[in-house]
C-alpha positions as CSV (number, residue, x, y, z in Angstrom):
1,M,-55.6,186.2,-136.3
2,T,-53.1,188.4,-134.7
3,A,-54.4,192.0,-134.3
4,G,-53.0,194.3,-137.0
5,S,-51.6,191.5,-139.1
6,R,-52.2,191.6,-142.8
7,Y,-52.0,187.8,-143.0
8,S,-54.8,185.5,-141.9
9,D,-54.4,182.4,-139.6
10,Q,-55.0,180.3,-142.8
11,Q,-52.1,182.0,-144.6
12,R,-49.9,181.4,-141.6
13,R,-50.9,177.8,-141.4
14,E,-50.3,177.3,-145.1
15,A,-46.8,178.9,-144.8
16,V,-45.9,176.7,-141.8
17,A,-47.2,173.6,-143.7
18,L,-45.0,174.6,-146.7
19,Y,-42.1,175.0,-144.3
20,V,-42.7,171.4,-143.1
21,L,-42.5,170.2,-146.7
22,H,-39.7,172.3,-148.0
23,G,-37.6,173.1,-144.9
24,N,-36.6,176.6,-145.9
25,W,-38.3,180.0,-145.8
26,R,-36.9,181.2,-149.2
27,R,-39.0,178.5,-151.0
28,V,-42.0,179.2,-148.8
29,S,-41.7,182.9,-149.6
30,E,-41.6,182.1,-153.3
31,L,-44.7,180.0,-153.1
32,T,-46.8,182.2,-150.8
33,R,-45.5,185.7,-151.8
34,I,-45.0,186.4,-148.1
35,P,-41.7,188.2,-147.5
36,E,-39.0,186.0,-146.2
37,R,-38.3,188.5,-143.4
38,T,-42.0,188.1,-142.2
39,L,-41.7,184.4,-142.3
40,N,-38.5,184.5,-140.2
41,D,-40.2,186.8,-137.7
42,W,-43.1,184.4,-137.4
43,S,-40.6,181.5,-136.7
44,I,-39.7,183.1,-133.3
45,Q,-43.3,183.7,-132.2
46,P,-44.8,181.5,-129.5
47,W,-47.6,180.2,-131.8
48,F,-45.1,179.0,-134.4
49,A,-43.6,176.1,-132.4
50,T,-47.1,174.8,-131.6
51,M,-48.3,175.0,-135.1
52,L,-45.1,173.4,-136.5
53,A,-45.5,170.5,-134.0
54,E,-49.1,170.0,-135.0
55,L,-48.4,170.0,-138.7
56,R,-45.4,167.7,-138.3
57,A,-47.6,165.3,-136.3
58,E,-50.3,165.4,-139.0
59,K,-47.7,164.8,-141.7
60,G,-46.2,162.0,-139.6
61,A,-49.6,160.3,-139.3
62,E,-50.2,160.6,-143.0
63,L,-46.8,159.0,-143.8
64,D,-47.5,156.3,-141.3
65,G,-50.7,155.4,-143.2
66,I,-48.8,155.3,-146.5
67,Y,-46.0,153.2,-145.1
68,T,-48.6,150.8,-143.7
69,R,-50.3,150.4,-147.1
70,I,-46.9,149.8,-148.7
71,L,-46.0,147.1,-146.1
72,D,-49.4,145.4,-146.5
73,E,-49.0,145.3,-150.3
74,A,-45.4,144.1,-150.1
75,T,-46.3,141.5,-147.6
76,E,-49.1,140.2,-149.7
77,Q,-46.8,139.9,-152.7
78,L,-44.1,138.3,-150.7
79,L,-46.4,135.7,-149.3
80,D,-47.6,134.9,-152.9
81,R,-44.1,134.5,-154.1
82,V,-43.1,132.3,-151.2
83,K,-46.1,130.1,-151.9
84,H,-46.1,130.1,-155.7
85,G,-42.6,131.3,-156.8
86,D,-41.4,134.3,-158.7
87,P,-43.1,135.1,-162.0
88,I,-40.8,134.6,-165.0
89,L,-41.3,134.8,-168.8
90,V,-40.7,131.5,-170.6
91,K,-41.4,131.3,-174.3
92,G,-43.8,134.2,-174.1
93,Q,-45.7,132.7,-171.1
94,I,-45.5,133.7,-167.5
95,E,-44.6,130.8,-165.3
96,R,-43.6,130.6,-161.7
97,K,-40.0,129.7,-160.6
98,P,-39.7,128.5,-157.0
99,V,-37.9,131.0,-154.7
100,S,-34.4,129.8,-153.9
101,A,-33.5,128.4,-150.6
102,R,-31.0,131.2,-150.0
103,D,-33.7,133.8,-150.7
104,L,-36.2,132.0,-148.5
105,A,-33.7,131.8,-145.6
106,L,-33.1,135.6,-145.9
107,V,-36.9,136.3,-146.0
108,A,-37.4,134.1,-143.0
109,A,-34.5,135.7,-141.0
110,V,-35.6,139.2,-141.7
111,T,-39.2,138.5,-141.0
112,F,-38.3,136.7,-137.7
113,D,-36.2,139.7,-136.6
114,K,-39.0,142.2,-137.5
115,R,-41.6,140.1,-135.7
116,Q,-39.5,139.9,-132.6
117,L,-39.0,143.7,-132.7
118,C,-42.8,144.2,-133.0
119,R,-43.3,141.9,-129.9
120,N,-40.5,143.7,-128.0
121,L,-38.6,140.5,-127.8
122,P,-34.8,139.9,-128.5
123,D,-34.0,139.4,-132.2
124,E,-30.9,137.3,-131.3
125,A,-30.5,133.8,-130.0
126,P,-29.8,133.7,-126.3
127,G,-26.4,132.8,-125.2
128,P,-23.2,134.1,-123.6
129,K,-22.3,137.5,-124.8
130,V,-18.9,139.1,-124.3
131,D,-19.4,142.4,-122.4
132,A,-16.1,144.1,-123.3
133,V,-16.7,147.1,-121.0
134,R,-17.6,144.9,-118.0
135,D,-14.6,142.6,-118.7
136,L,-12.3,145.6,-118.8
137,A,-13.7,147.1,-115.6
138,E,-13.2,143.8,-113.8
139,R,-9.6,143.5,-115.0
140,L,-8.8,147.1,-114.0
141,H,-10.4,146.5,-110.6
142,A,-8.2,143.3,-110.1
143,Y,-5.1,145.3,-111.2
144,V,-5.9,148.1,-108.7
145,V,-6.5,145.6,-105.9
146,A,-3.2,143.8,-106.7
147,K,-1.3,147.1,-106.9
148,E,-2.7,148.2,-103.5
149,K,-1.8,144.9,-102.0
150,A,1.8,145.1,-103.4
151,V,2.2,148.7,-102.1
152,G,0.9,147.6,-98.7
153,E,3.4,144.9,-98.5
154,G,6.3,147.3,-99.1
155,Q,6.6,146.9,-102.8
156,D,6.0,149.8,-105.1
157,G,4.6,147.6,-107.9
158,R,7.2,148.6,-110.5
159,D,8.5,145.9,-112.8
């Protein structure tokens, strides 16, 4: 704790954590009853940036875990629907309707792209690509060379 401070390290940490969640000192002040002026003063202290980075990293790791669980559950359900179809209600009974070819193609395409990204591989088919900037540079270079040649031969290059 900072010498002479009326707030503990725990109170500071709680205030910074609330700032991570709410993004403004007015709301943090309402929740903690620490004056907004004090909170603003804290934000320019050397310890603040370190604590803010630590708490953001903790929150980021927590969100990563949540997103991973969502992806796992969604992937499980998606695989079930690809295999067995979408559940539909027919005459009060739940039956399975096969997933349409269009939907399967979309699922396959998106899944392929995401897998390629995870593997750090291209998500497009290889082939010739038009590089507009390179093409423009080559054309400009050819123009300059032709212009210099024309000027060197006594022409000024005007049309």
